[in-house]
Structures are given as C-alpha cells and as structure tokens.
KEBA-100736 format. One record per residue (C-alpha): chain; residue number from 1; x, y, z. Coordinates in steps of 0.001 Angstrom, whole numbers. Layout:
BEGIN
rec chain = A&n = NUM&xx = X&yy = Y&zz = Z
...
//
This chain:
BEGIN
rec chain = A&n = 1&xx = 12302&yy = 1696&zz = -2878
rec chain = A&n = 2&xx = 12653&yy = 3789&zz = -5962
rec chain = A&n = 3&xx = 13249&yy = 1779&zz = -9117
rec chain = A&n = 4&xx = 15331&yy = 2876&zz = -12081
rec chain = A&n = 5&xx = 13125&yy = 854&zz = -14468
rec chain = A&n = 6&xx = 11950&yy = 2776&zz = -17522
rec chain = A&n = 7&xx = 8969&yy = 549&zz = -18353
rec chain = A&n = 8&xx = 6287&yy = -1219&zz = -16311
rec chain = A&n = 9&xx = 7394&yy = -4677&zz = -17518
rec chain = A&n = 10&xx = 10949&yy = -3915&zz = -16338
rec chain = A&n = 11&xx = 9660&yy = -2712&zz = -12961
rec chain = A&n = 12&xx = 7687&yy = -5939&zz = -12510
rec chain = A&n = 13&xx = 10656&yy = -8067&zz = -13583
rec chain = A&n = 14&xx = 12772&yy = -6576&zz = -10762
rec chain = A&n = 15&xx = 10360&yy = -7705&zz = -8044
rec chain = A&n = 16&xx = 10470&yy = -10890&zz = -5982
rec chain = A&n = 17&xx = 7738&yy = -13372&zz = -6974
rec chain = A&n = 18&xx = 5365&yy = -12665&zz = -4059
rec chain = A&n = 19&xx = 5498&yy = -8895&zz = -4551
rec chain = A&n = 20&xx = 5199&yy = -9206&zz = -8329
rec chain = A&n = 21&xx = 2077&yy = -11368&zz = -8049
rec chain = A&n = 22&xx = 465&yy = -8940&zz = -5599
rec chain = A&n = 23&xx = 1303&yy = -5847&zz = -7643
rec chain = A&n = 24&xx = 197&yy = -7515&zz = -10890
rec chain = A&n = 25&xx = -3189&yy = -8344&zz = -9310
rec chain = A&n = 26&xx = -3647&yy = -4792&zz = -8009
rec chain = A&n = 27&xx = -2506&yy = -3414&zz = -11368
rec chain = A&n = 28&xx = -5047&yy = -5560&zz = -13214
rec chain = A&n = 29&xx = -7877&yy = -4207&zz = -11042
rec chain = A&n = 30&xx = -6715&yy = -650&zz = -11677
rec chain = A&n = 31&xx = -6395&yy = -1117&zz = -15447
rec chain = A&n = 32&xx = -9803&yy = -2805&zz = -15671
rec chain = A&n = 33&xx = -11474&yy = 159&zz = -13943
rec chain = A&n = 34&xx = -9366&yy = 3152&zz = -14977
rec chain = A&n = 35&xx = -10925&yy = 5866&zz = -17149
rec chain = A&n = 36&xx = -9539&yy = 5872&zz = -20710
rec chain = A&n = 37&xx = -8020&yy = 9352&zz = -20368
rec chain = A&n = 38&xx = -5331&yy = 8196&zz = -17933
rec chain = A&n = 39&xx = -2057&yy = 6553&zz = -18943
rec chain = A&n = 40&xx = 116&yy = 3991&zz = -17215
rec chain = A&n = 41&xx = 3888&yy = 4266&zz = -17041
rec chain = A&n = 42&xx = 6787&yy = 4743&zz = -14689
rec chain = A&n = 43&xx = 6584&yy = 7911&zz = -12642
rec chain = A&n = 44&xx = 8769&yy = 8758&zz = -9656
rec chain = A&n = 45&xx = 10335&yy = 5285&zz = -9768
rec chain = A&n = 46&xx = 7066&yy = 3346&zz = -9451
rec chain = A&n = 47&xx = 4149&yy = 2225&zz = -11585
rec chain = A&n = 48&xx = 2072&yy = 5328&zz = -12088
rec chain = A&n = 49&xx = -1266&yy = 6309&zz = -13540
rec chain = A&n = 50&xx = -1451&yy = 9912&zz = -14646
rec chain = A&n = 51&xx = -3073&yy = 12541&zz = -16843
rec chain = A&n = 52&xx = -767&yy = 12845&zz = -19879
rec chain = A&n = 53&xx = 549&yy = 16197&zz = -21082
rec chain = A&n = 54&xx = -1514&yy = 15755&zz = -24250
rec chain = A&n = 55&xx = -4608&yy = 16114&zz = -22048
rec chain = A&n = 56&xx = -3230&yy = 18543&zz = -19449
rec chain = A&n = 57&xx = -231&yy = 20418&zz = -20915
rec chain = A&n = 58&xx = 539&yy = 22371&zz = -17716
rec chain = A&n = 59&xx = 1649&yy = 19169&zz = -16018
rec chain = A&n = 60&xx = 2032&yy = 18617&zz = -12306
rec chain = A&n = 61&xx = 2288&yy = 21834&zz = -10314
rec chain = A&n = 62&xx = 5264&yy = 20528&zz = -8309
rec chain = A&n = 63&xx = 7153&yy = 19603&zz = -11481
rec chain = A&n = 64&xx = 5465&yy = 20733&zz = -14721
rec chain = A&n = 65&xx = 7689&yy = 18341&zz = -16721
rec chain = A&n = 66&xx = 5772&yy = 15489&zz = -15043
rec chain = A&n = 67&xx = 2190&yy = 14619&zz = -15982
rec chain = A&n = 68&xx = -360&yy = 15084&zz = -13178
rec chain = A&n = 69&xx = -220&yy = 11918&zz = -11030
rec chain = A&n = 70&xx = -3460&yy = 10087&zz = -10314
rec chain = A&n = 71&xx = -2264&yy = 6964&zz = -8498
rec chain = A&n = 72&xx = 829&yy = 4778&zz = -8124
rec chain = A&n = 73&xx = 1841&yy = 1350&zz = -6883
rec chain = A&n = 74&xx = 5257&yy = 639&zz = -5417
rec chain = A&n = 75&xx = 7084&yy = -2173&zz = -3764
rec chain = A&n = 76&xx = 8687&yy = -609&zz = -703
rec chain = A&n = 77&xx = 11074&yy = -2234&zz = 1738
rec chain = A&n = 78&xx = 8430&yy = -3279&zz = 4276
rec chain = A&n = 79&xx = 5156&yy = -2903&zz = 2371
rec chain = A&n = 80&xx = 3363&yy = -2366&zz = -894
rec chain = A&n = 81&xx = 2392&yy = 1275&zz = -1232
rec chain = A&n = 82&xx = -763&yy = 2430&zz = -2973
rec chain = A&n = 83&xx = -405&yy = 6161&zz = -3566
rec chain = A&n = 84&xx = -3869&yy = 7524&zz = -4258
rec chain = A&n = 85&xx = -3465&yy = 11153&zz = -5260
rec chain = A&n = 86&xx = -6927&yy = 10783&zz = -6763
rec chain = A&n = 87&xx = -8474&yy = 10836&zz = -3280
rec chain = A&n = 88&xx = -6000&yy = 13331&zz = -1822
rec chain = A&n = 89&xx = -7509&yy = 16166&zz = -3861
rec chain = A&n = 90&xx = -11133&yy = 15292&zz = -3061
rec chain = A&n = 91&xx = -12293&yy = 15007&zz = 559
rec chain = A&n = 92&xx = -15552&yy = 13298&zz = -407
rec chain = A&n = 93&xx = -13729&yy = 10607&zz = -2406
rec chain = A&n = 94&xx = -11281&yy = 10139&zz = 446
rec chain = A&n = 95&xx = -14122&yy = 9639&zz = 2929
rec chain = A&n = 96&xx = -15885&yy = 7193&zz = 594
rec chain = A&n = 97&xx = -12667&yy = 5238&zz = 152
rec chain = A&n = 98&xx = -11859&yy = 5076&zz = 3872
rec chain = A&n = 99&xx = -15413&yy = 4111&zz = 4818
rec chain = A&n = 100&xx = -15576&yy = 1389&zz = 2151
rec chain = A&n = 101&xx = -12160&yy = -16&zz = 3103
rec chain = A&n = 102&xx = -13111&yy = -163&zz = 6798
rec chain = A&n = 103&xx = -16484&yy = -1732&zz = 5939
rec chain = A&n = 104&xx = -14593&yy = -4513&zz = 4149
rec chain = A&n = 105&xx = -13148&yy = -5614&zz = 7484
rec chain = A&n = 106&xx = -9570&yy = -5197&zz = 6243
rec chain = A&n = 107&xx = -7087&yy = -3205&zz = 8332
rec chain = A&n = 108&xx = -6425&yy = 251&zz = 6884
rec chain = A&n = 109&xx = -2910&yy = 1626&zz = 7350
rec chain = A&n = 110&xx = -3131&yy = 4985&zz = 5630
rec chain = A&n = 111&xx = -1504&yy = 8384&zz = 5602
rec chain = A&n = 112&xx = -3132&yy = 11297&zz = 3769
rec chain = A&n = 113&xx = -3247&yy = 9314&zz = 524
rec chain = A&n = 114&xx = -775&yy = 6434&zz = 887
rec chain = A&n = 115&xx = -2150&yy = 3033&zz = 1804
rec chain = A&n = 116&xx = 380&yy = 498&zz = 3087
rec chain = A&n = 117&xx = -305&yy = -3249&zz = 2829
rec chain = A&n = 118&xx = 1874&yy = -6286&zz = 3450
rec chain = A&n = 119&xx = 236&yy = -8696&zz = 988
rec chain = A&n = 120&xx = -2518&yy = -8955&zz = -1589
rec chain = A&n = 121&xx = -4947&yy = -10476&zz = 909
rec chain = A&n = 122&xx = -4833&yy = -7159&zz = 2841
rec chain = A&n = 123&xx = -6424&yy = -5291&zz = -94
rec chain = A&n = 124&xx = -10189&yy = -5174&zz = -679
rec chain = A&n = 125&xx = -9875&yy = -5229&zz = -4457
rec chain = A&n = 126&xx = -13547&yy = -4345&zz = -4917
rec chain = A&n = 127&xx = -12975&yy = -1076&zz = -3014
rec chain = A&n = 128&xx = -10070&yy = -222&zz = -5316
rec chain = A&n = 129&xx = -12158&yy = -1096&zz = -8360
rec chain = A&n = 130&xx = -15045&yy = 1115&zz = -7219
rec chain = A&n = 131&xx = -12724&yy = 4022&zz = -6476
rec chain = A&n = 132&xx = -10986&yy = 3877&zz = -9852
rec chain = A&n = 133&xx = -14241&yy = 3314&zz = -11722
rec chain = A&n = 134&xx = -15905&yy = 6281&zz = -10030
rec chain = A&n = 135&xx = -13260&yy = 8943&zz = -10795
rec chain = A&n = 136&xx = -13078&yy = 10108&zz = -14397
rec chain = A&n = 137&xx = -10266&yy = 12228&zz = -15814
rec chain = A&n = 138&xx = -12602&yy = 15230&zz = -15925
rec chain = A&n = 139&xx = -13703&yy = 14758&zz = -12311
rec chain = A&n = 140&xx = -10120&yy = 14330&zz = -11174
rec chain = A&n = 141&xx = -8866&yy = 17390&zz = -13045
rec chain = A&n = 142&xx = -11746&yy = 19402&zz = -11590
rec chain = A&n = 143&xx = -10827&yy = 18454&zz = -8025
rec chain = A&n = 144&xx = -7103&yy = 18907&zz = -8765
rec chain = A&n = 145&xx = -7634&yy = 22413&zz = -10151
rec chain = A&n = 146&xx = -9976&yy = 23313&zz = -7280
rec chain = A&n = 147&xx = -7352&yy = 22170&zz = -4778
rec chain = A&n = 148&xx = -4677&yy = 24217&zz = -6552
rec chain = A&n = 149&xx = -6943&yy = 27278&zz = -6679
rec chain = A&n = 150&xx = -7747&yy = 27025&zz = -2985
rec chain = A&n = 151&xx = -4086&yy = 26934&zz = -2056
rec chain = A&n = 152&xx = -3235&yy = 29932&zz = -4227
rec chain = A&n = 153&xx = -6091&yy = 31946&zz = -2703
rec chain = A&n = 154&xx = -4756&yy = 31527&zz = 794
rec chain = A&n = 155&xx = -3491&yy = 34810&zz = 2122
rec chain = A&n = 156&xx = 198&yy = 35078&zz = 1685
rec chain = A&n = 157&xx = 2126&yy = 35428&zz = 4866
rec chain = A&n = 158&xx = 3283&yy = 38956&zz = 5267
rec chain = A&n = 159&xx = 6994&yy = 39314&zz = 5084
rec chain = A&n = 160&xx = 8380&yy = 39771&zz = 8513
rec chain = A&n = 161&xx = 9286&yy = 43346&zz = 9116
rec chain = A&n = 162&xx = 12528&yy = 43865&zz = 10878
rec chain = A&n = 163&xx = 11879&yy = 44269&zz = 14540
rec chain = A&n = 164&xx = 11892&yy = 47877&zz = 15531
rec chain = A&n = 165&xx = 14632&yy = 48672&zz = 17911
rec chain = A&n = 166&xx = 13273&yy = 50417&zz = 20924
rec chain = A&n = 167&xx = 14095&yy = 54065&zz = 20894
rec chain = A&n = 168&xx = 17069&yy = 54720&zz = 23077
rec chain = A&n = 169&xx = 16001&yy = 56356&zz = 26219
rec chain = A&n = 170&xx = 18309&yy = 58960&zz = 27556
rec chain = A&n = 171&xx = 20363&yy = 57672&zz = 30424
rec chain = A&n = 172&xx = 18830&yy = 58517&zz = 33731
rec chain = A&n = 173&xx = 20613&yy = 61245&zz = 35499
rec chain = A&n = 174&xx = 21201&yy = 60602&zz = 39113
rec chain = A&n = 175&xx = 18545&yy = 62281&zz = 41134
rec chain = A&n = 176&xx = 19691&yy = 65194&zz = 43172
rec chain = A&n = 177&xx = 19950&yy = 64184&zz = 46738
rec chain = A&n = 178&xx = 18115&yy = 66219&zz = 49151
rec chain = A&n = 179&xx = 20258&yy = 68103&zz = 51593
rec chain = A&n = 180&xx = 18852&yy = 66063&zz = 54528
rec chain = A&n = 181&xx = 19748&yy = 62692&zz = 52919
rec chain = A&n = 182&xx = 23209&yy = 63868&zz = 52010
rec chain = A&n = 183&xx = 23735&yy = 65081&zz = 55552
rec chain = A&n = 184&xx = 22615&yy = 61715&zz = 57015
rec chain = A&n = 185&xx = 25012&yy = 59756&zz = 54810
rec chain = A&n = 186&xx = 27957&yy = 61919&zz = 55748
rec chain = A&n = 187&xx = 27216&yy = 61497&zz = 59491
rec chain = A&n = 188&xx = 27374&yy = 57693&zz = 59340
//
C-alpha cells in the first residue's frame, strides 16, 4: 500500500507494531551494509535506497525526476515487499541472491526482483546483508547503464506498413458457351 509519508520516520510511524518491528530490522541490516554512495528516503510511497541526483544527474530512465532506485521496503496489504532493483539489472547478482536464499532453507516467494515475506522470520538477514554489502554504487550504476544500453540497442520494430490492397482483378466475363452446350440446354 502506497504511503503518503514524506520521511522514513513518518512511514514507520504509520505501521502496525508487528510490521514496524520487521521493517525496522530489515532496514537496519540494509543500512549497516549499504555502500556510502546510496541514500535512504521515501520513493514511490515506500522506504527507498537510491543513487542521488548529485551522483547520477540523469536520474531514473522511467522518470528522470526520480533518483535511480536501488532497493525498497514496503508494507503491503498481505506481505512485506523487498524490491531489489539492484539484482534486477544484474543476472549474476540475481542468481547469487536466489541461490543463497534457497540455501538458507527459507521459502522464496519472488517475482523478477520483488521478494514477498509475511514476517521477519521468513527473511534470511545474512543473505540480505551479503547482497547489499557486495554491490557498490559503481557496480550498480555499471549494471544499470549496461541494462539500459542493451535495451536501446534492440532493433526497433518496423512500423507496420498499411496492408496492400490486392489489385482489383477484372470481373470475369462469362465464358462463351459452345454451340453444343447451348443447344443441349435449350432442348431440356
């Protein structure tokens, strides 16, 4: 659920106790292991970690007014969402993350980069710590820019040409009946 909070402390204050405790614990792990070049704040209605415009002035390609997102935490209606854009742009990091999470014995409910958990006990905090510790701002921006470059190099779909209308064929003229056929028809 998207929050209208403008600051992290306000976001946390809106949460029920159980969700606040879980998100605060996850947040602490992230902050303890996050590279210094990232910033924390509210982005897209959730707690976000991002590359500030001071470091990457172009901003996020989807919305250049936004800093490039790295990760986010959100309290959703039926789960806590961990949005890990940091592994979305790097297949190797995504594989490492998935393998480490599964090796922890915890159930992984994951989309392309969103991990859904019900409670803090569902999160292998050491896996999160390792992931955040391993990805520097420079590494992340390198994989982000590579991902953007690969999408812009894809061949553009050719504009559909209007379908050619088949050339009109001249109407068939009735074949001339042979004299024998005409004679047979008239006798019937």
